PDB file of N, CA, C and O in Angstrom:
ATOM      1  N   MET A   1     124.289  91.770  88.298  1.00  0.00           N
ATOM      2  CA  MET A   1     124.451  92.847  89.162  1.00  0.00           C
ATOM      3  C   MET A   1     125.401  94.019  88.369  1.00  0.00           C
ATOM      4  O   MET A   1     126.276  93.674  87.574  1.00  0.00           O
ATOM      5  N   GLU A   2     125.168  95.197  88.628  1.00  0.00           N
ATOM      6  CA  GLU A   2     125.889  96.427  87.835  1.00  0.00           C
ATOM      7  C   GLU A   2     126.311  97.067  89.088  1.00  0.00           C
ATOM      8  O   GLU A   2     125.546  97.266  90.032  1.00  0.00           O
ATOM      9  N   VAL A   3     127.763  97.435  89.059  1.00  0.00           N
ATOM     10  CA  VAL A   3     128.370  98.352  90.007  1.00  0.00           C
ATOM     11  C   VAL A   3     128.594  99.618  89.370  1.00  0.00           C
ATOM     12  O   VAL A   3     129.398  99.781  88.453  1.00  0.00           O
ATOM     13  N   LEU A   4     127.800 100.596  89.919  1.00  0.00           N
ATOM     14  CA  LEU A   4     127.786 101.884  89.152  1.00  0.00           C
ATOM     15  C   LEU A   4     128.903 102.755  89.464  1.00  0.00           C
ATOM     16  O   LEU A   4     129.499 102.735  90.541  1.00  0.00           O
ATOM     17  N   SER A   5     129.200 103.610  88.374  1.00  0.00           N
ATOM     18  CA  SER A   5     130.519 104.560  88.539  1.00  0.00           C
ATOM     19  C   SER A   5     129.811 105.731  87.818  1.00  0.00           C
ATOM     20  O   SER A   5     128.745 105.614  87.212  1.00  0.00           O
ATOM     21  N   PRO A   6     130.555 106.930  87.956  1.00  0.00           N
ATOM     22  CA  PRO A   6     129.983 108.098  87.505  1.00  0.00           C
ATOM     23  C   PRO A   6     129.943 108.184  85.951  1.00  0.00           C
ATOM     24  O   PRO A   6     129.131 108.877  85.336  1.00  0.00           O
ATOM     25  N   SER A   7     130.945 107.374  85.356  1.00  0.00           N
ATOM     26  CA  SER A   7     130.947 107.501  83.898  1.00  0.00           C
ATOM     27  C   SER A   7     130.038 106.396  83.140  1.00  0.00           C
ATOM     28  O   SER A   7     129.918 106.407  81.915  1.00  0.00           O
ATOM     29  N   THR A   8     129.388 105.409  84.004  1.00  0.00           N
ATOM     30  CA  THR A   8     128.572 104.497  83.324  1.00  0.00           C
ATOM     31  C   THR A   8     127.180 104.532  83.898  1.00  0.00           C
ATOM     32  O   THR A   8     126.320 103.841  83.353  1.00  0.00           O
ATOM     33  N   GLU A   9     126.864 105.291  84.978  1.00  0.00           N
ATOM     34  CA  GLU A   9     125.415 105.168  85.734  1.00  0.00           C
ATOM     35  C   GLU A   9     124.392 105.308  84.883  1.00  0.00           C
ATOM     36  O   GLU A   9     123.417 104.562  84.977  1.00  0.00           O
ATOM     37  N   SER A  10     124.466 106.238  83.976  1.00  0.00           N
ATOM     38  CA  SER A  10     123.298 106.599  82.923  1.00  0.00           C
ATOM     39  C   SER A  10     123.106 105.591  82.045  1.00  0.00           C
ATOM     40  O   SER A  10     122.021 105.574  81.463  1.00  0.00           O
ATOM     41  N   VAL A  11     123.863 104.781  81.819  1.00  0.00           N
ATOM     42  CA  VAL A  11     124.015 103.836  80.806  1.00  0.00           C
ATOM     43  C   VAL A  11     123.276 102.760  81.450  1.00  0.00           C
ATOM     44  O   VAL A  11     122.187 102.359  81.040  1.00  0.00           O
ATOM     45  N   ASP A  12     123.987 102.224  82.631  1.00  0.00           N
ATOM     46  CA  ASP A  12     123.421 101.135  83.427  1.00  0.00           C
ATOM     47  C   ASP A  12     121.746 101.316  83.886  1.00  0.00           C
ATOM     48  O   ASP A  12     120.903 100.420  83.941  1.00  0.00           O
ATOM     49  N   ARG A  13     121.620 102.378  84.107  1.00  0.00           N
ATOM     50  CA  ARG A  13     120.181 102.908  84.554  1.00  0.00           C
ATOM     51  C   ARG A  13     119.102 103.107  83.291  1.00  0.00           C
ATOM     52  O   ARG A  13     117.889 102.955  83.434  1.00  0.00           O
ATOM     53  N   GLY A  14     119.627 103.404  82.267  1.00  0.00           N
ATOM     54  CA  GLY A  14     119.017 103.565  80.912  1.00  0.00           C
ATOM     55  C   GLY A  14     118.971 102.553  80.125  1.00  0.00           C
ATOM     56  O   GLY A  14     118.293 101.547  80.339  1.00  0.00           O
ATOM     57  N   ARG A  15     119.864 102.787  78.916  1.00  0.00           N
ATOM     58  CA  ARG A  15     119.996 101.731  77.865  1.00  0.00           C
ATOM     59  C   ARG A  15     120.041 100.126  78.362  1.00  0.00           C
ATOM     60  O   ARG A  15     119.251  99.262  77.982  1.00  0.00           O
ATOM     61  N   LYS A  16     121.089  99.945  79.249  1.00  0.00           N
ATOM     62  CA  LYS A  16     121.278  98.722  79.652  1.00  0.00           C
ATOM     63  C   LYS A  16     120.118  98.047  80.054  1.00  0.00           C
ATOM     64  O   LYS A  16     119.696  97.036  79.493  1.00  0.00           O
ATOM     65  N   MET A  17     119.449  98.749  81.298  1.00  0.00           N
ATOM     66  CA  MET A  17     118.347  98.314  81.805  1.00  0.00           C
ATOM     67  C   MET A  17     117.290  97.937  80.950  1.00  0.00           C
ATOM     68  O   MET A  17     116.687  96.880  81.138  1.00  0.00           O
ATOM     69  N   GLU A  18     116.975  98.807  79.907  1.00  0.00           N
ATOM     70  CA  GLU A  18     115.981  98.496  78.852  1.00  0.00           C
ATOM     71  C   GLU A  18     116.190  97.303  78.137  1.00  0.00           C
ATOM     72  O   GLU A  18     115.294  96.476  77.974  1.00  0.00           O
ATOM     73  N   ARG A  19     117.549  97.153  77.622  1.00  0.00           N
ATOM     74  CA  ARG A  19     117.754  95.871  76.910  1.00  0.00           C
ATOM     75  C   ARG A  19     117.494  94.771  77.755  1.00  0.00           C
ATOM     76  O   ARG A  19     116.690  93.907  77.406  1.00  0.00           O
ATOM     77  N   TYR A  20     118.164  94.709  78.958  1.00  0.00           N
ATOM     78  CA  TYR A  20     117.918  93.407  79.877  1.00  0.00           C
ATOM     79  C   TYR A  20     116.410  93.152  79.864  1.00  0.00           C
ATOM     80  O   TYR A  20     115.955  92.027  79.661  1.00  0.00           O
ATOM     81  N   ALA A  21     115.606  94.286  80.099  1.00  0.00           N
ATOM     82  CA  ALA A  21     114.175  93.895  80.209  1.00  0.00           C
ATOM     83  C   ALA A  21     113.706  93.400  79.053  1.00  0.00           C
ATOM     84  O   ALA A  21     112.778  92.593  79.101  1.00  0.00           O
ATOM     85  N   ARG A  22     114.169  93.726  78.018  1.00  0.00           N
ATOM     86  CA  ARG A  22     113.600  93.292  76.605  1.00  0.00           C
ATOM     87  C   ARG A  22     113.925  91.803  76.455  1.00  0.00           C
ATOM     88  O   ARG A  22     113.144  90.999  75.946  1.00  0.00           O
ATOM     89  N   ALA A  23     115.237  91.471  76.975  1.00  0.00           N
ATOM     90  CA  ALA A  23     115.749  90.077  76.867  1.00  0.00           C
ATOM     91  C   ALA A  23     114.928  89.164  77.819  1.00  0.00           C
ATOM     92  O   ALA A  23     114.941  87.949  77.623  1.00  0.00           O
ATOM     93  N   GLY A  24     114.251  89.672  78.788  1.00  0.00           N
ATOM     94  CA  GLY A  24     113.480  88.995  79.685  1.00  0.00           C
ATOM     95  C   GLY A  24     114.431  88.580  80.991  1.00  0.00           C
ATOM     96  O   GLY A  24     114.064  87.565  81.584  1.00  0.00           O
ATOM     97  N   VAL A  25     115.473  89.180  81.439  1.00  0.00           N
ATOM     98  CA  VAL A  25     116.350  89.049  82.449  1.00  0.00           C
ATOM     99  C   VAL A  25     115.634  89.394  83.690  1.00  0.00           C
ATOM    100  O   VAL A  25     115.424  90.584  83.926  1.00  0.00           O
ATOM    101  N   PRO A  26     115.225  88.458  84.533  1.00  0.00           N
ATOM    102  CA  PRO A  26     114.352  88.636  85.770  1.00  0.00           C
ATOM    103  C   PRO A  26     114.537  89.558  86.712  1.00  0.00           C
ATOM    104  O   PRO A  26     113.606  90.222  87.168  1.00  0.00           O
ATOM    105  N   HIS A  27     115.754  89.678  87.081  1.00  0.00           N
ATOM    106  CA  HIS A  27     116.376  90.322  88.105  1.00  0.00           C
ATOM    107  C   HIS A  27     117.554  91.180  87.624  1.00  0.00           C
ATOM    108  O   HIS A  27     118.397  90.814  86.806  1.00  0.00           O
ATOM    109  N   TYR A  28     117.494  92.516  88.316  1.00  0.00           N
ATOM    110  CA  TYR A  28     118.620  93.455  87.796  1.00  0.00           C
ATOM    111  C   TYR A  28     119.033  94.218  89.116  1.00  0.00           C
ATOM    112  O   TYR A  28     118.168  94.835  89.738  1.00  0.00           O
ATOM    113  N   TRP A  29     120.302  94.185  89.539  1.00  0.00           N
ATOM    114  CA  TRP A  29     120.614  94.845  90.844  1.00  0.00           C
ATOM    115  C   TRP A  29     121.688  95.737  90.468  1.00  0.00           C
ATOM    116  O   TRP A  29     122.598  95.438  89.695  1.00  0.00           O
ATOM    117  N   LEU A  30     121.514  97.034  91.152  1.00  0.00           N
ATOM    118  CA  LEU A  30     122.320  98.144  91.026  1.00  0.00           C
ATOM    119  C   LEU A  30     123.001  98.365  92.389  1.00  0.00           C
ATOM    120  O   LEU A  30     122.364  98.473  93.437  1.00  0.00           O
ATOM    121  N   LEU A  31     124.197  98.419  92.309  1.00  0.00           N
ATOM    122  CA  LEU A  31     125.144  98.716  93.500  1.00  0.00           C
ATOM    123  C   LEU A  31     125.855 100.048  93.517  1.00  0.00           C
ATOM    124  O   LEU A  31     126.813 100.100  92.745  1.00  0.00           O
ATOM    125  N   ASP A  32     125.638 101.004  94.135  1.00  0.00           N
ATOM    126  CA  ASP A  32     126.187 102.195  94.073  1.00  0.00           C
ATOM    127  C   ASP A  32     127.144 102.559  95.095  1.00  0.00           C
ATOM    128  O   ASP A  32     126.686 103.021  96.140  1.00  0.00           O
ATOM    129  N   PRO A  33     128.554 102.411  94.956  1.00  0.00           N
ATOM    130  CA  PRO A  33     129.477 102.480  95.777  1.00  0.00           C
ATOM    131  C   PRO A  33     129.610 103.856  96.532  1.00  0.00           C
ATOM    132  O   PRO A  33     129.959 103.890  97.712  1.00  0.00           O
ATOM    133  N   ARG A  34     129.293 105.091  95.742  1.00  0.00           N
ATOM    134  CA  ARG A  34     129.505 106.175  96.253  1.00  0.00           C
ATOM    135  C   ARG A  34     128.305 106.551  97.503  1.00  0.00           C
ATOM    136  O   ARG A  34     128.650 107.194  98.494  1.00  0.00           O
ATOM    137  N   SER A  35     126.937 106.093  97.328  1.00  0.00           N
ATOM    138  CA  SER A  35     126.012 106.184  98.172  1.00  0.00           C
ATOM    139  C   SER A  35     125.914 104.904  99.032  1.00  0.00           C
ATOM    140  O   SER A  35     125.158 104.927 100.004  1.00  0.00           O
ATOM    141  N   GLN A  36     126.538 103.920  98.782  1.00  0.00           N
ATOM    142  CA  GLN A  36     126.561 102.636  99.572  1.00  0.00           C
ATOM    143  C   GLN A  36     125.191 101.981  99.605  1.00  0.00           C
ATOM    144  O   GLN A  36     124.718 101.515 100.641  1.00  0.00           O
ATOM    145  N   VAL A  37     124.587 101.966  98.457  1.00  0.00           N
ATOM    146  CA  VAL A  37     123.107 101.634  98.355  1.00  0.00           C
ATOM    147  C   VAL A  37     123.095 100.507  97.398  1.00  0.00           C
ATOM    148  O   VAL A  37     123.799 100.516  96.389  1.00  0.00           O
ATOM    149  N   LEU A  38     122.390  99.647  97.672  1.00  0.00           N
ATOM    150  CA  LEU A  38     121.851  98.429  96.554  1.00  0.00           C
ATOM    151  C   LEU A  38     120.520  98.789  96.221  1.00  0.00           C
ATOM    152  O   LEU A  38     119.850  99.374  97.073  1.00  0.00           O
ATOM    153  N   GLU A  39     120.058  98.539  95.157  1.00  0.00           N
ATOM    154  CA  GLU A  39     118.643  98.715  94.469  1.00  0.00           C
ATOM    155  C   GLU A  39     118.408  97.570  93.752  1.00  0.00           C
ATOM    156  O   GLU A  39     118.924  97.512  92.636  1.00  0.00           O
ATOM    157  N   PRO A  40     117.533  96.345  94.260  1.00  0.00           N
ATOM    158  CA  PRO A  40     117.116  95.270  93.525  1.00  0.00           C
ATOM    159  C   PRO A  40     115.971  95.656  92.551  1.00  0.00           C
ATOM    160  O   PRO A  40     115.187  96.539  92.896  1.00  0.00           O
ATOM    161  N   TYR A  41     115.853  95.110  91.493  1.00  0.00           N
ATOM    162  CA  TYR A  41     114.896  95.242  90.431  1.00  0.00           C
ATOM    163  C   TYR A  41     114.179  94.134  90.314  1.00  0.00           C
ATOM    164  O   TYR A  41     114.786  93.194  90.825  1.00  0.00           O
ATOM    165  N   ARG A  42     113.104  93.813  89.843  1.00  0.00           N
ATOM    166  CA  ARG A  42     112.401  92.577  89.258  1.00  0.00           C
ATOM    167  C   ARG A  42     111.465  93.074  88.110  1.00  0.00           C
ATOM    168  O   ARG A  42     110.699  94.037  88.085  1.00  0.00           O
ATOM    169  N   LEU A  43     111.791  92.011  87.049  1.00  0.00           N
ATOM    170  CA  LEU A  43     111.031  92.291  85.823  1.00  0.00           C
ATOM    171  C   LEU A  43     109.326  92.265  86.054  1.00  0.00           C
ATOM    172  O   LEU A  43     108.796  91.294  86.594  1.00  0.00           O
ATOM    173  N   ALA A  44     108.670  93.248  85.660  1.00  0.00           N
ATOM    174  CA  ALA A  44     107.332  93.312  85.545  1.00  0.00           C
ATOM    175  C   ALA A  44     106.749  93.555  84.129  1.00  0.00           C
ATOM    176  O   ALA A  44     107.470  93.924  83.202  1.00  0.00           O
ATOM    177  N   PRO A  45     105.580  93.362  84.011  1.00  0.00           N
ATOM    178  CA  PRO A  45     105.173  93.547  82.499  1.00  0.00           C
ATOM    179  C   PRO A  45     105.597  94.914  81.949  1.00  0.00           C
ATOM    180  O   PRO A  45     105.900  94.823  80.759  1.00  0.00           O
ATOM    181  N   GLY A  46     105.703  96.062  82.411  1.00  0.00           N
ATOM    182  CA  GLY A  46     106.018  97.074  81.980  1.00  0.00           C
ATOM    183  C   GLY A  46     107.403  97.498  81.960  1.00  0.00           C
ATOM    184  O   GLY A  46     107.821  98.488  81.359  1.00  0.00           O
ATOM    185  N   GLY A  47     108.169  96.600  82.734  1.00  0.00           N
ATOM    186  CA  GLY A  47     109.658  96.881  82.936  1.00  0.00           C
ATOM    187  C   GLY A  47     110.048  96.459  84.104  1.00  0.00           C
ATOM    188  O   GLY A  47     109.404  95.575  84.668  1.00  0.00           O
ATOM    189  N   TYR A  48     111.307  97.080  84.748  1.00  0.00           N
ATOM    190  CA  TYR A  48     111.587  96.755  85.886  1.00  0.00           C
ATOM    191  C   TYR A  48     111.043  97.570  86.961  1.00  0.00           C
ATOM    192  O   TYR A  48     110.931  98.792  86.858  1.00  0.00           O
ATOM    193  N   GLU A  49     110.626  96.758  88.223  1.00  0.00           N
ATOM    194  CA  GLU A  49     110.003  97.600  89.269  1.00  0.00           C
ATOM    195  C   GLU A  49     110.992  97.518  90.307  1.00  0.00           C
ATOM    196  O   GLU A  49     111.516  96.409  90.402  1.00  0.00           O
ATOM    197  N   LEU A  50     111.431  98.498  91.201  1.00  0.00           N
ATOM    198  CA  LEU A  50     112.345  98.729  92.346  1.00  0.00           C
ATOM    199  C   LEU A  50     111.535  97.938  93.398  1.00  0.00           C
ATOM    200  O   LEU A  50     110.343  98.062  93.681  1.00  0.00           O
ATOM    201  N   LEU A  51     112.535  97.026  93.954  1.00  0.00           N
ATOM    202  CA  LEU A  51     112.092  96.274  95.125  1.00  0.00           C
ATOM    203  C   LEU A  51     112.419  96.913  96.539  1.00  0.00           C
ATOM    204  O   LEU A  51     111.915  96.388  97.531  1.00  0.00           O
ATOM    205  N   GLY A  52     113.234  98.015  96.677  1.00  0.00           N
ATOM    206  CA  GLY A  52     113.671  98.694  97.758  1.00  0.00           C
ATOM    207  C   GLY A  52     115.003  99.176  97.544  1.00  0.00           C
ATOM    208  O   GLY A  52     115.694  98.879  96.570  1.00  0.00           O
ATOM    209  N   ARG A  53     115.381 100.016  98.598  1.00  0.00           N
ATOM    210  CA  ARG A  53     116.758 100.563  98.744  1.00  0.00           C
ATOM    211  C   ARG A  53     117.495 100.297  99.814  1.00  0.00           C
ATOM    212  O   ARG A  53     117.121 100.801 100.873  1.00  0.00           O
ATOM    213  N   PHE A  54     118.591  99.534  99.807  1.00  0.00           N
ATOM    214  CA  PHE A  54     119.148  98.927 100.822  1.00  0.00           C
ATOM    215  C   PHE A  54     120.455  99.440 101.213  1.00  0.00           C
ATOM    216  O   PHE A  54     121.420  99.071 100.544  1.00  0.00           O
ATOM    217  N   GLY A  55     120.643 100.269 102.237  1.00  0.00           N
ATOM    218  CA  GLY A  55     121.890 101.008 102.532  1.00  0.00           C
ATOM    219  C   GLY A  55     122.345 100.618 103.750  1.00  0.00           C
ATOM    220  O   GLY A  55     121.804  99.688 104.348  1.00  0.00           O
ATOM    221  N   PRO A  56     123.615 101.432 104.357  1.00  0.00           N
ATOM    222  CA  PRO A  56     124.223 100.896 105.505  1.00  0.00           C
ATOM    223  C   PRO A  56     123.148 100.668 106.656  1.00  0.00           C
ATOM    224  O   PRO A  56     122.086 101.286 106.735  1.00  0.00           O
ATOM    225  N   GLY A  57     123.563  99.735 107.490  1.00  0.00           N
ATOM    226  CA  GLY A  57     122.506  99.000 108.487  1.00  0.00           C
ATOM    227  C   GLY A  57     121.469  98.203 108.106  1.00  0.00           C
ATOM    228  O   GLY A  57     120.658  97.713 108.892  1.00  0.00           O
ATOM    229  N   SER A  58     121.469  98.027 106.658  1.00  0.00           N
ATOM    230  CA  SER A  58     120.223  97.093 106.436  1.00  0.00           C
ATOM    231  C   SER A  58     120.724  95.823 105.923  1.00  0.00           C
ATOM    232  O   SER A  58     121.925  95.648 105.718  1.00  0.00           O
ATOM    233  N   VAL A  59     119.779  94.874 105.695  1.00  0.00           N
ATOM    234  CA  VAL A  59     120.255  93.521 105.155  1.00  0.00           C
ATOM    235  C   VAL A  59     119.345  93.180 104.141  1.00  0.00           C
ATOM    236  O   VAL A  59     118.140  93.163 104.392  1.00  0.00           O
ATOM    237  N   PHE A  60     119.788  92.899 103.002  1.00  0.00           N
ATOM    238  CA  PHE A  60     119.000  92.533 101.933  1.00  0.00           C
ATOM    239  C   PHE A  60     118.848  90.889 101.731  1.00  0.00           C
ATOM    240  O   PHE A  60     119.754  90.056 101.710  1.00  0.00           O
ATOM    241  N   ARG A  61     117.403  90.686 101.587  1.00  0.00           N
ATOM    242  CA  ARG A  61     117.253  89.040 101.450  1.00  0.00           C
ATOM    243  C   ARG A  61     116.518  88.832 100.097  1.00  0.00           C
ATOM    244  O   ARG A  61     115.329  89.102  99.927  1.00  0.00           O
ATOM    245  N   PRO A  62     117.282  88.366  99.230  1.00  0.00           N
ATOM    246  CA  PRO A  62     116.919  88.480  97.850  1.00  0.00           C
ATOM    247  C   PRO A  62     115.951  87.140  97.561  1.00  0.00           C
ATOM    248  O   PRO A  62     116.243  86.002  97.926  1.00  0.00           O
ATOM    249  N   GLU A  63     114.831  87.484  96.884  1.00  0.00           N
ATOM    250  CA  GLU A  63     113.741  86.380  96.809  1.00  0.00           C
ATOM    251  C   GLU A  63     114.314  85.370  95.733  1.00  0.00           C
ATOM    252  O   GLU A  63     113.836  84.239  95.647  1.00  0.00           O
ATOM    253  N   LEU A  64     115.337  85.790  94.920  1.00  0.00           N
ATOM    254  CA  LEU A  64     116.005  85.034  94.200  1.00  0.00           C
ATOM    255  C   LEU A  64     116.776  83.662  94.695  1.00  0.00           C
ATOM    256  O   LEU A  64     116.816  82.584  94.102  1.00  0.00           O
ATOM    257  N   PHE A  65     117.375  84.019  95.957  1.00  0.00           N
ATOM    258  CA  PHE A  65     118.118  83.056  96.619  1.00  0.00           C
ATOM    259  C   PHE A  65     117.651  83.127  97.963  1.00  0.00           C
ATOM    260  O   PHE A  65     118.040  83.957  98.785  1.00  0.00           O
ATOM    261  N   PRO A  66     116.593  82.009  98.213  1.00  0.00           N
ATOM    262  CA  PRO A  66     116.186  82.117  99.660  1.00  0.00           C
ATOM    263  C   PRO A  66     117.158  81.451 100.477  1.00  0.00           C
ATOM    264  O   PRO A  66     117.832  80.454 100.221  1.00  0.00           O
ATOM    265  N   GLY A  67     117.104  82.405 101.842  1.00  0.00           N
ATOM    266  CA  GLY A  67     118.086  81.798 102.822  1.00  0.00           C
ATOM    267  C   GLY A  67     119.349  82.843 102.853  1.00  0.00           C
ATOM    268  O   GLY A  67     120.055  83.088 103.830  1.00  0.00           O
ATOM    269  N   LEU A  68     119.455  83.406 101.514  1.00  0.00           N
ATOM    270  CA  LEU A  68     120.661  84.303 101.675  1.00  0.00           C
ATOM    271  C   LEU A  68     120.507  85.555 102.146  1.00  0.00           C
ATOM    272  O   LEU A  68     119.495  86.134 101.751  1.00  0.00           O
ATOM    273  N   GLU A  69     121.305  86.208 102.964  1.00  0.00           N
ATOM    274  CA  GLU A  69     121.372  87.375 103.691  1.00  0.00           C
ATOM    275  C   GLU A  69     122.522  88.387 103.390  1.00  0.00           C
ATOM    276  O   GLU A  69     123.618  87.968 103.764  1.00  0.00           O
ATOM    277  N   ILE A  70     122.534  89.612 102.806  1.00  0.00           N
ATOM    278  CA  ILE A  70     123.421  90.474 102.484  1.00  0.00           C
ATOM    279  C   ILE A  70     123.646  91.538 103.206  1.00  0.00           C
ATOM    280  O   ILE A  70     123.004  92.532 102.864  1.00  0.00           O
ATOM    281  N   ALA A  71     124.427  91.658 104.188  1.00  0.00           N
ATOM    282  CA  ALA A  71     124.611  92.688 105.433  1.00  0.00           C
ATOM    283  C   ALA A  71     125.278  93.881 104.231  1.00  0.00           C
ATOM    284  O   ALA A  71     126.335  93.760 103.612  1.00  0.00           O
ATOM    285  N   ILE A  72     124.433  94.856 104.165  1.00  0.00           N
ATOM    286  CA  ILE A  72     125.196  95.937 103.325  1.00  0.00           C
ATOM    287  C   ILE A  72     126.276  96.668 103.689  1.00  0.00           C
ATOM    288  O   ILE A  72     126.924  97.313 102.866  1.00  0.00           O
ATOM    289  N   ASP A  73     126.553  96.625 104.947  1.00  0.00           N
ATOM    290  CA  ASP A  73     127.738  97.074 105.518  1.00  0.00           C
ATOM    291  C   ASP A  73     128.967  96.460 105.209  1.00  0.00           C
ATOM    292  O   ASP A  73     130.057  97.013 105.062  1.00  0.00           O
ATOM    293  N   GLU A  74     128.644  95.080 105.113  1.00  0.00           N
ATOM    294  CA  GLU A  74     130.025  94.078 104.778  1.00  0.00           C
ATOM    295  C   GLU A  74     130.137  94.301 103.167  1.00  0.00           C
ATOM    296  O   GLU A  74     130.951  93.536 102.650  1.00  0.00           O
ATOM    297  N   LEU A  75     129.567  95.079 102.384  1.00  0.00           N
ATOM    298  CA  LEU A  75     129.956  95.101 101.015  1.00  0.00           C
ATOM    299  C   LEU A  75     131.154  96.200 100.859  1.00  0.00           C
ATOM    300  O   LEU A  75     131.822  96.361  99.837  1.00  0.00           O
ATOM    301  N   TRP A  76     131.288  96.929 102.091  1.00  0.00           N
ATOM    302  CA  TRP A  76     132.074  98.082 101.758  1.00  0.00           C
ATOM    303  C   TRP A  76     133.298  97.973 102.734  1.00  0.00           C
ATOM    304  O   TRP A  76     134.028  98.920 103.024  1.00  0.00           O
ATOM    305  N   VAL A  77     133.430  96.626 103.224  1.00  0.00           N
ATOM    306  CA  VAL A  77     134.770  96.368 103.863  1.00  0.00           C
ATOM    307  C   VAL A  77     136.008  96.117 103.168  1.00  0.00           C
ATOM    308  O   VAL A  77     137.043  95.919 103.803  1.00  0.00           O
TER     309      VAL A  77
END
């Protein structure tokens, strides 16, 4: 998981994401504190595919951890 900041967002969404994909890292999550959104990605044949955007009021249930529920509102408390 990467927590985005204005100074590193382009690196996290660009070069770092590409390197992780080439290395075969199966999941990559981006957490944006400014917009309070979690973006989970899963590695696909052509690179990472976005699985959804989870913002305030939503619950993220990662396929990687069955049974885990992450209430997005609780990340910002």
